[in-house]
Z-matrix of the N, CA and C atoms (Angstrom, degrees):
N
C 1 1.461
C 2 1.617 1 104.71
N 3 1.324 2 114.76 1 134.52
C 4 1.450 3 121.22 2 179.51
C 5 1.527 4 108.83 3 -132.78
N 6 1.310 5 111.95 4 176.80
C 7 1.470 6 116.07 5 173.09
C 8 1.481 7 112.89 6 81.65
N 9 1.331 8 116.31 7 -159.62
C 10 1.481 9 123.19 8 -172.47
C 11 1.528 10 109.40 9 -60.64
N 12 1.288 11 119.89 10 -43.28
C 13 1.461 12 120.75 11 -174.01
C 14 1.541 13 111.22 12 -58.21
N 15 1.312 14 117.27 13 -40.51
C 16 1.453 15 120.87 14 178.10
C 17 1.500 16 114.70 15 -73.06
N 18 1.337 17 116.07 16 -23.58
C 19 1.475 18 117.87 17 -179.67
C 20 1.478 19 114.10 18 -87.77
N 21 1.348 20 118.58 19 -18.01
C 22 1.461 21 118.97 20 -179.25
C 23 1.487 22 112.67 21 -64.78
N 24 1.348 23 116.45 22 131.63
C 25 1.419 24 122.89 23 178.38
C 26 1.528 25 107.04 24 -111.83
N 27 1.368 26 115.36 25 118.54
C 28 1.443 27 124.28 26 -179.09
C 29 1.592 28 106.53 27 -94.55
N 30 1.276 29 116.43 28 98.13
C 31 1.440 30 123.29 29 177.42
C 32 1.567 31 109.71 30 -92.62
N 33 1.280 32 114.37 31 93.72
C 34 1.521 33 119.61 32 -174.10
C 35 1.529 34 107.63 33 -71.41
N 36 1.318 35 119.84 34 -30.80
C 37 1.500 36 123.68 35 -179.56
C 38 1.553 37 107.38 36 -62.68
N 39 1.301 38 118.75 37 -46.04
C 40 1.452 39 122.10 38 179.31
C 41 1.525 40 112.66 39 -89.07
N 42 1.329 41 117.41 40 -12.26
C 43 1.524 42 119.58 41 -179.40
C 44 1.473 43 110.45 42 68.52
N 45 1.325 44 119.15 43 48.35
C 46 1.456 45 121.65 44 179.76
C 47 1.555 46 111.58 45 -146.03
N 48 1.320 47 112.99 46 157.74
C 49 1.470 48 119.69 47 176.61
C 50 1.561 49 105.93 48 -124.47
N 51 1.326 50 116.62 49 123.77
C 52 1.448 51 121.74 50 -176.11
C 53 1.559 52 111.48 51 -125.30
N 54 1.372 53 108.72 52 147.79
C 55 1.479 54 119.85 53 165.48
C 56 1.524 55 104.80 54 -119.61
N 57 1.318 56 118.39 55 93.75
C 58 1.472 57 119.76 56 -170.38
C 59 1.494 58 109.40 57 65.70
N 60 1.287 59 121.04 58 -124.86
C 61 1.445 60 124.05 59 -179.74
C 62 1.540 61 111.71 60 -93.57
N 63 1.360 62 115.67 61 -2.35
C 64 1.493 63 118.91 62 -176.79
C 65 1.556 64 108.76 63 -91.25
N 66 1.341 65 114.95 64 124.61
C 67 1.471 66 120.55 65 -176.32
C 68 1.539 67 108.18 66 -91.66
N 69 1.307 68 116.55 67 142.71
C 70 1.461 69 122.63 68 176.25
C 71 1.516 70 110.93 69 -121.45
N 72 1.313 71 114.57 70 165.90
C 73 1.472 72 120.31 71 -176.55
C 74 1.543 73 105.93 72 -139.46
N 75 1.342 74 115.70 73 129.22
C 76 1.466 75 118.06 74 170.60
C 77 1.550 76 108.84 75 -93.63
N 78 1.366 77 111.68 76 125.28
C 79 1.465 78 116.80 77 -177.39
C 80 1.523 79 105.50 78 -148.51
N 81 1.357 80 113.99 79 145.05
C 82 1.474 81 119.17 80 175.27
C 83 1.476 82 108.65 81 -66.35
N 84 1.374 83 119.78 82 134.88
C 85 1.452 84 119.76 83 179.65
C 86 1.532 85 114.21 84 -68.95
N 87 1.319 86 119.13 85 -27.08
C 88 1.462 87 120.64 86 177.77
C 89 1.505 88 109.42 87 -70.02
N 90 1.271 89 122.13 88 -28.08
C 91 1.450 90 123.86 89 174.81
C 92 1.469 91 112.23 90 -67.50
N 93 1.378 92 116.90 91 -46.81
C 94 1.402 93 123.33 92 -179.89
C 95 1.557 94 111.59 93 -68.69
N 96 1.304 95 116.66 94 -46.55
C 97 1.463 96 119.33 95 -175.89
C 98 1.567 97 110.73 96 -76.51
N 99 1.332 98 115.07 97 -23.98
C 100 1.495 99 118.26 98 175.03
C 101 1.487 100 111.71 99 -59.44
N 102 1.353 101 115.11 100 -32.59
C 103 1.476 102 117.50 101 177.31
C 104 1.511 103 108.85 102 -58.89
N 105 1.326 104 117.72 103 -47.39
C 106 1.429 105 120.62 104 -179.33
C 107 1.491 106 113.79 105 -60.90
N 108 1.336 107 119.70 106 -36.39
C 109 1.406 108 123.06 107 178.18
C 110 1.538 109 112.25 108 -58.23
N 111 1.347 110 115.57 109 -29.39
C 112 1.461 111 119.55 110 -173.52
C 113 1.523 112 111.95 111 -83.50
N 114 1.254 113 117.59 112 -3.31
C 115 1.461 114 122.42 113 177.74
C 116 1.453 115 113.68 114 -87.78
N 117 1.349 116 121.02 115 152.20
C 118 1.398 117 122.00 116 173.29
C 119 1.535 118 107.65 117 -73.74
N 120 1.314 119 117.69 118 169.82
C 121 1.492 120 123.55 119 -171.09
C 122 1.587 121 110.77 120 -56.49
N 123 1.317 122 112.03 121 -47.20
C 124 1.471 123 115.51 122 -176.04
C 125 1.546 124 110.53 123 -65.61
N 126 1.316 125 118.68 124 -46.00
C 127 1.406 126 120.34 125 178.25
C 128 1.541 127 112.72 126 -65.11
N 129 1.322 128 117.20 127 -33.47
C 130 1.445 129 121.45 128 179.97
C 131 1.538 130 108.67 129 -66.68
N 132 1.330 131 118.85 130 -43.91
C 133 1.448 132 119.89 131 179.05
C 134 1.476 133 112.61 132 -63.13
N 135 1.366 134 115.83 133 -39.35
C 136 1.478 135 118.94 134 176.57
C 137 1.500 136 110.44 135 -67.82
N 138 1.308 137 122.85 136 -42.00
C 139 1.455 138 124.78 137 178.23
C 140 1.489 139 112.65 138 -63.32
N 141 1.305 140 119.25 139 -40.27
C 142 1.450 141 123.12 140 177.69
C 143 1.552 142 110.46 141 -63.73
N 144 1.326 143 115.66 142 -43.19
C 145 1.423 144 122.13 143 175.63
C 146 1.544 145 111.69 144 -58.76
N 147 1.291 146 113.29 145 -49.50
C 148 1.462 147 119.41 146 177.85
C 149 1.562 148 112.19 147 -60.40
N 150 1.335 149 114.18 148 -41.06
C 151 1.477 150 120.44 149 178.40
C 152 1.571 151 107.56 150 -60.58
N 153 1.259 152 119.80 151 -47.97
C 154 1.470 153 123.24 152 -179.80
C 155 1.553 154 110.00 153 -60.52
N 156 1.272 155 115.98 154 -43.75
C 157 1.475 156 120.04 155 178.73
C 158 1.522 157 113.12 156 -60.50
N 159 1.366 158 112.38 157 -45.78
C 160 1.418 159 117.16 158 -176.97
C 161 1.548 160 111.48 159 -68.59
N 162 1.369 161 115.46 160 -39.17
C 163 1.474 162 120.39 161 176.50
C 164 1.539 163 112.47 162 -62.19
N 165 1.333 164 115.90 163 -38.70
C 166 1.452 165 120.77 164 176.69
C 167 1.510 166 109.59 165 -65.88
N 168 1.270 167 119.65 166 -45.83
C 169 1.454 168 122.20 167 -175.14
C 170 1.541 169 109.89 168 -73.53
N 171 1.269 170 117.92 169 -55.42
C 172 1.469 171 121.14 170 -178.67
C 173 1.557 172 113.25 171 -69.15
N 174 1.360 173 114.85 172 -46.84
C 175 1.436 174 118.20 173 179.76
C 176 1.511 175 109.29 174 -67.07
N 177 1.354 176 118.55 175 -26.14
C 178 1.473 177 122.34 176 178.84
C 179 1.565 178 109.13 177 -57.47
N 180 1.310 179 116.60 178 -33.40
C 181 1.463 180 118.56 179 178.38
C 182 1.582 181 108.78 180 -57.80
N 183 1.320 182 117.00 181 -47.02
C 184 1.451 183 121.55 182 177.93
C 185 1.549 184 111.03 183 -62.99
N 186 1.272 185 116.75 184 -43.71
C 187 1.458 186 120.68 185 -175.51
C 188 1.567 187 107.96 186 -66.24
N 189 1.327 188 115.89 187 -38.99
C 190 1.541 189 117.29 188 179.92
C 191 1.537 190 108.08 189 -69.61
N 192 1.325 191 118.30 190 -33.93
C 193 1.477 192 120.98 191 172.50
C 194 1.474 193 112.63 192 -59.90
N 195 1.328 194 116.18 193 -46.32
C 196 1.477 195 119.19 194 -179.92
C 197 1.493 196 111.41 195 -65.34
N 198 1.364 197 114.72 196 -36.54
C 199 1.502 198 119.11 197 -174.99
C 200 1.527 199 112.78 198 -70.22
N 201 1.366 200 117.24 199 -11.45
C 202 1.458 201 119.83 200 178.10
C 203 1.521 202 110.01 201 -72.49
N 204 1.380 203 115.68 202 -25.52
C 205 1.444 204 121.33 203 178.80
C 206 1.518 205 116.29 204 -112.56
N 207 1.332 206 116.34 205 -6.60
C 208 1.415 207 119.08 206 -177.40
C 209 1.573 208 109.82 207 -148.83
N 210 1.338 209 115.31 208 133.90
C 211 1.480 210 119.70 209 175.63
C 212 1.489 211 109.15 210 -129.13
N 213 1.325 212 113.45 211 171.49
C 214 1.474 213 119.10 212 178.85
C 215 1.460 214 113.38 213 53.77
N 216 1.324 215 116.98 214 -133.69
C 217 1.443 216 123.33 215 -179.31
C 218 1.533 217 112.40 216 -60.82
N 219 1.324 218 115.08 217 -37.67
C 220 1.490 219 118.24 218 176.33
C 221 1.477 220 112.95 219 -55.06
N 222 1.406 221 115.98 220 -43.34
C 223 1.500 222 118.43 221 178.65
C 224 1.517 223 109.27 222 -62.58
N 225 1.314 224 116.99 223 -43.07
C 226 1.485 225 118.42 224 -178.25
C 227 1.511 226 111.31 225 -63.12
N 228 1.348 227 115.46 226 -35.42
C 229 1.494 228 119.77 227 177.99
C 230 1.516 229 112.23 228 -65.35
N 231 1.388 230 114.27 229 -42.99
C 232 1.482 231 120.45 230 -179.93
C 233 1.518 232 108.19 231 -62.36
N 234 1.332 233 117.13 232 -43.54
C 235 1.445 234 121.25 233 -176.97
C 236 1.551 235 110.84 234 -65.87
N 237 1.314 236 114.59 235 -37.78
C 238 1.449 237 119.21 236 179.36
C 239 1.477 238 112.55 237 -64.84
N 240 1.359 239 115.79 238 -42.88
C 241 1.457 240 125.07 239 179.63
C 242 1.510 241 108.31 240 -65.31
N 243 1.295 242 117.18 241 -47.06
C 244 1.504 243 123.42 242 -177.24
C 245 1.459 244 109.45 243 -64.45
N 246 1.273 245 121.30 244 -45.37
C 247 1.503 246 125.16 245 179.97
C 248 1.528 247 110.56 246 -58.22
N 249 1.309 248 116.11 247 -47.92
C 250 1.436 249 119.91 248 178.11
C 251 1.574 250 111.58 249 -62.09
N 252 1.360 251 115.58 250 -42.18
C 253 1.405 252 121.33 251 -179.83
C 254 1.550 253 114.71 252 -65.17
N 255 1.330 254 114.12 253 -26.62
C 256 1.539 255 118.86 254 177.23
C 257 1.534 256 112.15 255 -95.44
N 258 1.327 257 118.13 256 3.32
C 259 1.455 258 121.01 257 175.17
C 260 1.518 259 112.13 258 84.03
N 261 1.362 260 119.50 259 20.73
C 262 1.457 261 124.16 260 -177.72
C 263 1.492 262 110.04 261 -89.23
N 264 1.360 263 119.75 262 19.37
C 265 1.455 264 122.85 263 -177.50
C 266 1.528 265 110.13 264 84.32
N 267 1.307 266 114.83 265 -178.55
C 268 1.514 267 123.59 266 -176.29
C 269 1.516 268 107.89 267 -101.76
N 270 1.345 269 116.47 268 112.28
C 271 1.445 270 123.69 269 -173.06
C 272 1.564 271 108.94 270 -96.47
N 273 1.281 272 115.68 271 135.42
C 274 1.483 273 122.72 272 173.96
C 275 1.500 274 106.83 273 -134.99
N 276 1.417 275 111.08 274 121.46
C 277 1.447 276 120.87 275 178.28
C 278 1.513 277 111.44 276 -93.51
N 279 1.282 278 115.49 277 151.62
C 280 1.525 279 122.22 278 176.88
C 281 1.540 280 104.91 279 -139.48
N 282 1.304 281 113.63 280 120.76
C 283 1.459 282 120.80 281 174.12
C 284 1.563 283 111.56 282 -84.83
N 285 1.331 284 115.89 283 126.20
C 286 1.431 285 119.76 284 -177.15
C 287 1.567 286 107.18 285 -132.97
N 288 1.351 287 114.51 286 82.54
C 289 1.473 288 119.89 287 -175.85
C 290 1.533 289 109.21 288 64.62
N 291 1.359 290 117.55 289 -121.59
C 292 1.437 291 118.86 290 175.49
C 293 1.464 292 116.39 291 -98.49
N 294 1.364 293 113.68 292 22.81
C 295 1.427 294 120.70 293 174.83
C 296 1.572 295 108.10 294 -115.93
N 297 1.335 296 112.24 295 153.29
C 298 1.457 297 116.40 296 177.37
C 299 1.515 298 105.26 297 -125.23
N 300 1.314 299 115.33 298 136.15
C 301 1.458 300 121.62 299 179.89
C 302 1.517 301 106.58 300 -115.45
N 303 1.302 302 117.47 301 149.35
C 304 1.426 303 124.77 302 -179.22
C 305 1.539 304 111.76 303 -133.67
N 306 1.253 305 122.19 304 123.08
C 307 1.448 306 123.72 305 170.11
C 308 1.434 307 108.02 306 -109.44
N 309 1.352 308 115.35 307 130.88
C 310 1.484 309 122.61 308 178.91
C 311 1.506 310 108.43 309 -114.46
N 312 1.330 311 116.14 310 115.98
C 313 1.461 312 120.27 311 173.84
C 314 1.469 313 109.69 312 -93.88
N 315 1.286 314 118.84 313 131.15
C 316 1.465 315 124.64 314 176.07
C 317 1.553 316 111.21 315 69.11
N 318 1.291 317 117.26 316 49.29
C 319 1.493 318 122.16 317 176.87
C 320 1.533 319 109.28 318 -62.03
N 321 1.308 320 116.56 319 126.46
C 322 1.487 321 119.22 320 179.59
C 323 1.508 322 109.01 321 -69.63
N 324 1.361 323 120.32 322 -24.64
C 325 1.407 324 122.12 323 -178.71
C 326 1.510 325 111.06 324 -74.41
N 327 1.321 326 117.99 325 -45.19
C 328 1.464 327 121.40 326 177.45
C 329 1.577 328 108.55 327 -65.12
N 330 1.329 329 117.00 328 -39.91
C 331 1.479 330 121.11 329 -179.05
C 332 1.550 331 108.62 330 -67.21
N 333 1.339 332 116.55 331 -42.67
C 334 1.488 333 119.70 332 -175.91
C 335 1.548 334 110.24 333 -71.60
N 336 1.324 335 117.89 334 -29.00
C 337 1.423 336 120.70 335 -179.11
C 338 1.548 337 111.17 336 -77.29
N 339 1.258 338 116.65 337 -46.00
C 340 1.426 339 123.62 338 -174.16
C 341 1.565 340 109.84 339 93.00
N 342 1.318 341 115.41 340 -150.03
C 343 1.482 342 119.82 341 -178.81
C 344 1.545 343 110.35 342 -69.07
N 345 1.339 344 115.05 343 133.61
C 346 1.448 345 120.59 344 -179.71
C 347 1.420 346 111.93 345 -142.44
N 348 1.364 347 119.71 346 152.35
C 349 1.450 348 122.55 347 175.45
C 350 1.532 349 113.67 348 -93.62
N 351 1.367 350 114.02 349 -0.04
C 352 1.452 351 116.32 350 176.80
C 353 1.504 352 107.87 351 -142.06
N 354 1.308 353 118.93 352 158.78
C 355 1.498 354 121.96 353 177.32
C 356 1.552 355 110.33 354 -57.93
N 357 1.373 356 116.51 355 143.06
C 358 1.396 357 120.17 356 -176.09
C 359 1.574 358 113.83 357 -127.76
N 360 1.313 359 114.17 358 2.51
C 361 1.473 360 119.47 359 -175.23
C 362 1.545 361 112.50 360 -89.62
N 363 1.340 362 113.64 361 45.72
C 364 1.478 363 119.21 362 -175.97
C 365 1.533 364 114.40 363 -58.68
N 366 1.360 365 118.52 364 -37.91
C 367 1.463 366 115.66 365 177.81
C 368 1.536 367 112.41 366 -62.61
N 369 1.293 368 118.77 367 -36.37
C 370 1.434 369 119.72 368 178.41
C 371 1.513 370 109.70 369 -66.06
N 372 1.358 371 118.02 370 -42.43
C 373 1.452 372 120.13 371 175.32
C 374 1.547 373 113.26 372 -58.39
N 375 1.303 374 115.66 373 -37.77
C 376 1.447 375 119.94 374 177.54
C 377 1.533 376 112.61 375 -66.22
N 378 1.320 377 116.97 376 -46.98
C 379 1.414 378 120.04 377 177.93
C 380 1.514 379 110.50 378 -61.35
N 381 1.351 380 112.07 379 -46.53
C 382 1.557 381 120.62 380 -176.60
C 383 1.587 382 105.96 381 -59.42
N 384 1.294 383 118.25 382 -36.52
C 385 1.467 384 120.53 383 -179.06
C 386 1.580 385 108.79 384 -59.69
N 387 1.440 386 113.19 385 -47.16
C 388 1.429 387 117.99 386 -177.68
C 389 1.531 388 112.11 387 -67.13
N 390 1.328 389 114.67 388 -33.73
C 391 1.526 390 118.99 389 176.22
C 392 1.470 391 109.55 390 -64.68
N 393 1.317 392 116.69 391 -46.65
C 394 1.483 393 122.01 392 -177.48
C 395 1.566 394 111.73 393 -65.94
N 396 1.299 395 114.24 394 -34.74
C 397 1.476 396 116.13 395 175.36
C 398 1.490 397 111.63 396 -65.79
N 399 1.327 398 121.44 397 -41.43
C 400 1.467 399 125.11 398 174.87
C 401 1.567 400 108.71 399 -65.49
N 402 1.272 401 118.85 400 -46.35
C 403 1.445 402 124.86 401 -174.53
C 404 1.557 403 110.01 402 -65.71
N 405 1.347 404 116.22 403 -41.00
C 406 1.462 405 119.90 404 -177.77
C 407 1.541 406 110.62 405 -84.75
N 408 1.302 407 115.54 406 -21.82
C 409 1.573 408 118.25 407 -177.04
C 410 1.557 409 107.18 408 76.88
N 411 1.272 410 120.21 409 20.58
C 412 1.461 411 123.38 410 180.00
C 413 1.450 412 109.70 411 -155.92
N 414 1.368 413 120.23 412 158.73
C 415 1.460 414 122.26 413 178.14
C 416 1.523 415 108.90 414 -55.75
N 417 1.332 416 114.60 415 142.72
C 418 1.433 417 122.16 416 -175.80
C 419 1.498 418 111.29 417 -129.17
N 420 1.390 419 114.11 418 156.70
C 421 1.393 420 122.46 419 174.25
C 422 1.572 421 106.35 420 -113.02
N 423 1.312 422 119.27 421 139.46
C 424 1.461 423 122.59 422 178.55
C 425 1.506 424 109.82 423 -134.74
N 426 1.322 425 114.27 424 141.59
C 427 1.485 426 120.18 425 178.84
C 428 1.502 427 112.90 426 -144.48
N 429 1.304 428 112.37 427 145.17
C 430 1.486 429 116.66 428 175.45
C 431 1.542 430 107.45 429 -86.30
N 432 1.303 431 118.39 430 123.01
C 433 1.424 432 124.84 431 -173.73
C 434 1.537 433 109.66 432 -104.24
N 435 1.288 434 119.72 433 -19.35
C 436 1.461 435 124.30 434 173.83
C 437 1.488 436 107.72 435 -144.87
N 438 1.322 437 114.84 436 136.10
C 439 1.541 438 119.99 437 -177.35
C 440 1.489 439 109.95 438 -124.55
N 441 1.288 440 117.83 439 129.76
C 442 1.509 441 121.71 440 177.45
C 443 1.486 442 112.01 441 -58.67
N 444 1.322 443 119.40 442 -27.82
C 445 1.476 444 122.47 443 -179.69
C 446 1.540 445 109.26 444 -69.65
N 447 1.377 446 116.27 445 -17.42
C 448 1.488 447 118.92 446 -177.42
C 449 1.489 448 109.57 447 -99.67
N 450 1.377 449 115.55 448 -9.67
C 451 1.484 450 118.04 449 -171.04
C 452 1.557 451 112.13 450 -133.92
N 453 1.214 452 115.88 451 46.22
C 454 1.491 453 121.61 452 177.98
C 455 1.494 454 115.91 453 49.29
N 456 1.370 455 115.06 454 48.31
C 457 1.434 456 119.51 455 177.12
C 458 1.494 457 119.33 456 79.86
N 459 1.324 458 115.84 457 13.67
C 460 1.504 459 115.63 458 176.61
C 461 1.541 460 109.27 459 -70.83
N 462 1.346 461 113.32 460 -179.75
C 463 1.451 462 120.43 461 -178.95
C 464 1.553 463 108.91 462 -67.41
N 465 1.337 464 115.43 463 154.48
C 466 1.446 465 120.26 464 173.77
C 467 1.516 466 108.25 465 -99.65
N 468 1.294 467 117.22 466 140.67
C 469 1.445 468 122.38 467 -176.16
C 470 1.536 469 112.19 468 -127.80
N 471 1.318 470 114.03 469 139.76
C 472 1.466 471 123.96 470 -172.69
C 473 1.528 472 108.50 471 -133.24
N 474 1.342 473 114.46 472 153.48
C 475 1.457 474 118.35 473 173.61
C 476 1.534 475 105.49 474 -136.61
N 477 1.336 476 116.37 475 145.76
C 478 1.422 477 122.54 476 177.60
C 479 1.521 478 110.93 477 -138.97
N 480 1.363 479 115.99 478 146.50
C 481 1.463 480 122.66 479 -175.66
C 482 1.517 481 107.86 480 -155.99
N 483 1.325 482 114.83 481 167.79
C 484 1.414 483 119.75 482 -178.79
C 485 1.522 484 112.78 483 -61.08
N 486 1.275 485 116.03 484 138.64
C 487 1.502 486 121.16 485 179.53
C 488 1.544 487 105.93 486 -73.85
N 489 1.357 488 112.47 487 131.38
C 490 1.444 489 120.68 488 176.54
C 491 1.523 490 110.59 489 -83.67
N 492 1.384 491 116.57 490 118.98
C 493 1.430 492 117.16 491 -177.02
C 494 1.569 493 113.46 492 -64.99
């Protein structure tokens, strides 16, 4: 066993799960996403945006740590393996010139939310933005362009590219 799963330390005495200094939490996705279902549309959009921003910022710490040992395709492979190991679905990256595409099969966020009229995988978009920023070597923009919650459980698709100043 390698990757994130073998690195996680379950400290039952302290009640925490760690990968080095980074703390993780096991939580059912329907519990987390059910909170968003209870918000009105305006509050939900704001919460999803904040969720993406926080995932980019906080998750970016992990991505930068991975980037110390892996760059280019190796970084994308590490992120794919780590995402699967943490239950974030199966991630597949595709390089398209100076754009990066991501397909997520079995997103826990789409699954946990259920049927939606808008994309709900904001944490994935946030992490993907930090991955794209490392991969491109410049600030990036990332967006979910298809969400499984909007299409009866299909894959979620994202695109990222350099941020235009």
